[in-house]
C-alpha positions in Angstrom: -7.9 -3.7 30.5 -8.9 -0.2 29.7 -12.6 0.4 29.0 -12.9 4.1 28.9 -13.0 6.3 25.8 -9.5 7.5 24.9 -9.0 11.2 24.3 -7.2 12.2 21.1 -5.4 15.2 20.2 -4.9 16.2 16.6 -1.8 18.3 15.5 -2.6 19.9 12.2 -5.9 20.9 10.7 -4.8 21.2 6.9 -6.1 18.9 4.2 -4.8 15.6 5.9 -6.0 16.5 9.3 -9.4 18.0 8.5 -10.3 15.6 5.7 -9.0 12.3 6.8 -8.0 12.1 10.3 -10.7 14.2 12.3 -13.7 12.5 10.8 -12.4 9.1 11.0 -11.3 9.5 14.6 -14.8 10.7 15.4 -16.5 7.7 13.9 -14.1 5.1 15.8 -15.8 3.5 18.7 -13.5 4.1 21.8 -12.0 7.4 20.5 -12.9 10.9 20.9 -11.4 14.0 19.3 -11.1 16.3 22.2 -8.3 18.7 21.3 -6.7 20.1 18.0 -3.4 22.0 17.6 -4.0 24.8 15.1 -3.2 28.5 14.4 -6.7 29.1 13.3 -9.1 28.2 16.2 -12.1 29.6 14.3 -11.7 27.2 11.4 -11.5 24.2 13.8 -14.4 25.3 15.9 -16.7 26.0 13.0 -16.5 22.2 12.4 -15.9 21.0 15.9 -17.3 23.4 18.3 -16.7 21.3 21.4 -13.1 20.7 20.7 -10.3 22.6 22.7 -7.8 24.3 20.4 -4.2 24.8 21.4 -2.0 27.3 19.6 1.2 25.3 20.5 1.8 21.5 20.6 3.6 21.7 23.9 0.4 22.5 25.5 -1.3 19.6 24.1 1.5 17.2 25.1 1.2 18.7 28.8 -2.5 17.9 29.1 -2.7 14.6 31.1 -6.1 13.7 29.8 -4.7 13.2 26.2 -4.1 9.5 25.5 -3.3 9.5 21.7 -1.6 12.2 19.6 -2.1 12.2 15.8 0.4 14.1 13.8 -0.9 15.4 10.5 1.7 18.2 9.8 4.4 18.7 7.1 6.7 15.8 6.8 9.8 17.5 8.3 8.0 18.0 11.4 7.1 14.3 12.0 10.2 13.4 14.0 10.4 16.2 16.4 6.7 16.2 17.1 6.5 12.5 17.7 9.7 12.5 19.8 8.3 15.1 22.0 4.8 13.4 22.4 6.4 10.0 23.2 8.5 11.8 25.8 5.3 12.8 27.5 4.0 9.4 27.5 1.6 9.6 24.7 0.6 7.0 22.1 1.3 8.4 18.6 -0.2 8.0 15.2 1.8 9.7 12.3 0.3 10.6 8.9 2.4 9.0 6.2 5.3 9.2 5.5 6.7 7.9 8.8 9.4 10.4 8.7 11.9 12.0 6.2 14.6 9.4 6.9 14.9 5.9 7.8 17.2 6.9 10.6 14.6 9.1 12.2 12.0 6.5 11.8 14.2 3.9 13.6 14.9 6.4 16.4 11.1 6.9 16.9 10.7 3.1 17.0 13.4 2.9 19.7 11.7 5.7 21.7 8.3 4.1 21.5 9.6 0.7 22.6 11.4 2.4 25.5 8.2 4.2 26.6 6.0 1.2 26.0 3.7 3.4 23.8 1.9 2.7 20.6 3.5 4.1 17.3 1.8 3.6 14.1 1.6 5.2 10.6 -1.6 6.1 8.8 -1.2 4.0 5.6 -5.0 4.3 5.0 -4.9 3.1 1.4 -4.5 -0.6 2.7 -8.3 -0.2 3.0 -8.9 1.1 -0.6 -11.7 -0.8 -2.4 -9.4 -1.8 -5.3 -6.6 -3.1 -3.2 -9.0 -5.3 -1.1 -10.6 -6.6 -4.3 -7.3 -7.3 -5.9 -6.1 -9.0 -2.8 -9.1 -11.3 -2.9 -8.4 -12.1 -6.6 -4.8 -13.2 -5.6 -6.0 -15.1 -2.7 -8.3 -17.0 -4.9 -5.5 -17.4 -7.5 -7.9 -16.3 -10.3 -5.2 -14.9 -12.2 -2.7 -17.9 -12.0 0.8 -16.9 -11.3 1.0 -13.2 -11.4 4.1 -12.0 -13.5 3.5 -8.2 -13.9 1.8 -5.5 -11.9 1.4 -1.8 -12.7 -0.1 0.5 -10.2 -0.6 4.0 -11.0 -1.7 7.2 -9.0 -2.0 9.8 -11.7 -3.5 13.4 -11.5 -3.7 16.4 -13.8 -2.5 19.4 -11.9 -0.5 21.6 -14.5 -0.4 24.6 -12.1 2.2 24.3 -9.3 0.4 25.3 -6.0 2.1 27.4 -3.4 2.4 24.8 -0.6 5.1 23.0 1.1 4.9 19.8 -0.7 5.9 21.7 -3.9 8.9 23.5 -2.4 12.6 22.4 -1.6 12.1 21.0 1.8 12.8 17.7 3.5 10.2 15.1 2.5 8.5 17.3 -0.2 7.8 16.1 -3.7 5.6 13.3 -5.2 7.9 10.5 -4.2 7.2 11.3 -0.5 3.7 12.3 -1.1 2.3 9.3 -3.2 5.3 7.0 -3.1 4.2 5.8 0.6 0.8 4.7 -0.6 1.9 2.8 -3.6 4.9 1.3 -1.6 2.8 0.2 1.2 0.1 -1.4 -1.0 2.8 -3.3 -3.0 4.3 -4.6 0.2 1.1 -5.7 1.7 0.3 -7.7 -1.6 3.8 -9.1 -2.4 6.1 -8.5 0.5 9.4 -6.7 0.3 11.2 -6.6 -3.1 14.6 -7.9 -3.9 15.7 -4.5 -5.6 14.4 -1.2 -6.5 14.9 1.2 -9.5 13.5 4.8 -9.3 13.3 7.5 -11.8 12.2 11.0 -10.7 11.4 14.0 -12.8 10.2 17.7 -12.5 8.0 18.2 -15.6 5.6 21.0 -14.9 6.5 24.6 -15.8 7.9 26.1 -12.5 8.2 22.9 -10.7 10.9 22.9 -7.9 10.7 19.4 -6.9 9.8 16.0 -8.3 6.3 15.8 -9.7 6.6 12.4 -11.6 8.1 9.1 -10.6 8.4 5.4 -11.8 9.7 2.9 -9.4 10.4 -0.7 -10.5 10.1 -3.5 -7.9 12.0 -6.7 -8.6 10.6 -10.0 -7.1 11.3 -13.6 -8.0 9.6 -13.9 -11.4 7.5 -10.8 -10.9 8.0 -7.2 -11.7 5.9 -4.4 -10.1 5.9 -1.0 -11.6 4.7 2.1 -9.6 3.9 5.4 -11.3 2.6 8.7 -10.3 2.4 12.0 -12.2 0.8 15.4 -12.0 0.6 15.8 -15.8 -1.8 13.0 -16.8 -5.1 14.2 -18.3 -6.2 11.1 -20.1 -7.4 8.4 -17.5 -4.8 5.6 -17.1 -5.4 2.2 -15.4 -5.3 2.3 -11.7 -4.2 -1.3 -11.7 -3.1 -3.5 -14.4 -2.2 -7.0 -13.2 -1.1 -9.8 -15.7 -0.9 -13.6 -14.8 -0.6 -17.0 -16.5 -4.4 -17.3 -16.5 -5.4 -13.8 -17.5 -5.4 -10.1 -16.5 -7.2 -7.7 -14.1 -7.4 -4.0 -15.1 -9.1 -1.3 -12.9 -9.6 2.4 -13.8 -10.3 5.2 -11.3 -9.2 5.9 -7.8 -10.9 4.7 -4.6 -13.9 7.2 -3.9 -13.4 7.5 -0.3 -11.1 10.4 -0.5 -13.5 12.5 -2.6 -16.4 11.5 -0.3 -14.5 12.7 2.7 -13.6 15.9 1.0 -17.3 16.5 0.2 -18.0 16.1 3.9 -19.7 12.7 3.9 -19.6 10.9 7.2 -18.1 7.4 7.0 -20.5 4.5 7.4 -19.9 0.8 7.9 -18.8 -0.8 4.5 -19.4 2.6 2.9 -16.5 2.3 0.3 -18.1 0.5 -2.4 -16.2 1.4 -5.7 -18.7 2.0 -8.6 -15.9 0.9 -11.0 -14.5 -2.2 -9.6 -12.6 -3.3 -12.7 -12.7 -6.3 -15.3 -11.3 -9.6 -15.2 -10.2 -11.2 -18.4 -9.5 -15.0 -18.0 -8.5 -17.8 -20.4 -11.1 -20.4 -20.2 -10.0 -22.5 -23.2 -9.3 -26.1 -23.0 -5.7 -27.4 -23.4 -3.7 -25.2 -25.7 -6.8 -23.4 -26.9 -7.1 -19.7 -25.7 -10.7 -18.6 -25.0 -10.6 -15.2 -23.4 -13.7 -14.4 -21.3 -14.4 -11.0 -19.6 -15.8 -10.8 -16.1 -17.1 -7.9 -14.2 -15.5 -8.0 -10.8 -17.5 -7.7 -7.6 -16.0 -5.0 -5.6 -14.7 -5.6 -1.9 -15.9 -2.6 0.1 -13.2 -0.2 1.1 -13.3 1.3 4.7 -10.8 3.9 5.9 -12.6 3.6 9.2 -10.9 0.4 9.8 -7.7 2.0 10.7 -8.8 4.0 13.6 -11.1 1.4 14.7 -8.2 -0.9 15.0 -6.1 1.7 16.7 -8.8 1.9 19.5 -8.9 -1.8 19.8 -5.0 -2.0 20.0 -5.0 0.5 23.0 -8.2 -0.7 24.7 -7.8 -4.5 24.2 -4.2 -5.1 23.3 -4.9 -6.4 19.7 -2.2 -5.9 17.1 -2.0 -2.6 15.4 -3.5 -2.0 12.0 0.0 -0.8 10.8 2.9 -2.0 12.9 6.1 -0.1 13.3 8.0 -2.7 11.4 5.7 -2.5 8.4 6.0 1.3 8.5 9.8 0.9 8.6 9.8 -1.4 5.6 8.0 1.6 3.6 10.7 3.9 4.9 13.5 1.5 3.7 11.8 1.4 0.2 11.5 5.2 0.1 15.2 5.7 1.0 16.5 2.9 -1.2 14.6 4.4 -4.1 16.3 7.8 -3.5 19.6 6.0 -3.4 18.7 4.4 -6.7 17.8 7.7 -8.4 21.0 9.5 -7.1 23.2 6.5 -8.2 21.4 5.7 -11.5 21.2 1.9 -10.9 19.2 -0.8 -9.2 19.7 -0.9 -5.3 19.4 -4.2 -3.6 17.5 -4.6 -0.4 18.9 -6.7 2.4 15.8 -8.9 2.8 13.2 -9.4 0.2 12.2 -11.1 -3.1 10.3 -14.1 -1.7 6.7 -13.9 -2.7 3.9 -15.0 -0.3 2.9 -18.7 -0.8 -0.5 -17.9 -2.3 1.2 -16.2 -5.1 3.1 -19.4 -6.2 0.3 -20.7 -8.3 1.0 -22.8 -11.4 -0.4 -22.6 -14.8 
């Protein structure tokens, strides 16, 4: 069993690499950020003066001391960079989305399996406080049988920025940006749906690519709606969950992203959401309805958990925090959604629709 610290090389020092990956890697026991691939060495070393900076990814891959490569680059580069890293015997973590097509993702899985290397995707919002809190409510069946879920990720960004996500490039647009977050969360709560229906729109002045989506996931006696938009100024519920015994409503995004952007260092159980949401339950007897409001105790979020688990996987052989098959499920949903939008109809998934047993509560 390996006991030494693993050396990590990070490709990309933009928002994702600088804000999320680098600080979370640095706080994970058993991992050390030792190299970064960036065209701006001064920018990297202003924050991490002890880290080596490579101008090209090939020189990072050639370094025999690098154990794990983390790829936080534009979506269309995920496949070639991961392919090259695996070919050099490196373990690989990809920022979401996995790739820009299901075919690319499946090929990377095959390559990782053949090389006996770890391949995982950074679906960090599994460790949002609100998701963990809602999961606890569902496990306890506080809402009864859940019949409707709406999950939103709205922003107000009326001016289209000059960045690759807003341009006609593979994997750009809000569906590939925020869709993976909401799809992975829905999948983690309810499993794979039976079918998906997607609507995309480009609503802002000057928008080249989709900046608004609504996806509907169909399950047995449950409908999940996922929405994201760049033109929502008034706060909307992050979650609205209705069941046979009551409802759960939560406003506001998990605060960890803003804290990381502000330069805060992640601490154990640091992600306590100050707005954990409200539970409204029917506490009447028989046919009488008596609605009672309850403030919910938030489960702390912790993005550190992802890289902590990656280290344990590589050093101790424990299961990865996000398996390749789970990441492939999200890619299947992303691609099926695009098929739905292009064809203007529901698209069925080969497997899905059966809810976890804990969600089959009666009453």
